[in-house]
N, C-alpha and C positions, 0 to 999 in steps of 0.2 A: 708630372712626378717631379717630386722634390727631392733633393739630396738632403742628408740627416741634418747639416747647418742651417738650411732654408727651413725645412720643416720645424726645426726647435724654435726658430724665431717667430714663425707663423703661431705655433702652439704655446709660445712663450714659456717653454720647459727646457732644461739643459739638454745639451747633446749626451752627456754622461748618463744621465737619466734614461735617454731613450736607448742607448747602447745596454744599460743595465736590464731594461724591461724586456730587450731582445733577448739577452743572455739567459734570463729566467724563464722565457717563453710566454710572458705576459703580454706584450704587445710587438709583433715582429713587422720589419719592413714589407712592403708589397713585393719587393725585388731586391736582390742583391747580385751585385755584378761579380761573376764569378772571376774575373781576371783582376780587378781591382779591388774587391771587397766592399766596395761603396753601397751603402745602403739607401733605397729609394722609397719614399713613402707619397702616397697620394692624399690628395684633398678629402676623399672619401674616408679616409682613416681618422680624421680629425675627431668626429662626433666619439668615436670608441675612446681614443686617448682622452677626451674630455671628461666621459664617464669615470674612466680610471682616476683622473686627478681629483674629481669630485669626491670619488668614493675614498681616495686617500686623505683628502681634507676631512672628512668626517670621520677620521680615525680608523678604518677599516685596515687590516693586514693586508699585505700584498697577496698572501695565499687566499685569504677571503675573497679579495677582488679577482684573482685569476678564477675562482669559482664561478664568482657572479657574472664575469666577462664571458666565460665558457659555457653557460647555461647549464652549469652542473647542480645548479640549486632550484629548489622550488620557490615560489611566492612567500610561502609560509617561513621556510628558511631565513630569506632575506628580512622579512618583518622582524623575526627573532634575533637576527644580528644588529638591525638597526635600534631596538628595543634595549637589547644589551648595550649597546654603545651609548644610548641616551641616559642610563642608568648609571653607567659610569661617568659621565660628564656632570650628572646632576650630584653626584657625591662630590 
């Protein structure tokens, strides 16, 4: 398990970004120490965070990403989102 600072270095993302993602329920730590409030992340969470960061790079909104990560959308909807984003970029 990694504390938030260690995990942010490994993932090459800001601590503030991890805190924000936790706050909005997009990416939560595997464990939070009840007495100190420290957030702990596992190496197994890196692929999920990398997917989130990649989708953000593609320009998807955090709401869209939340739905994608939470498996709330079908493959057809994902294709539609990406096609729409591609059209926006081409313009």
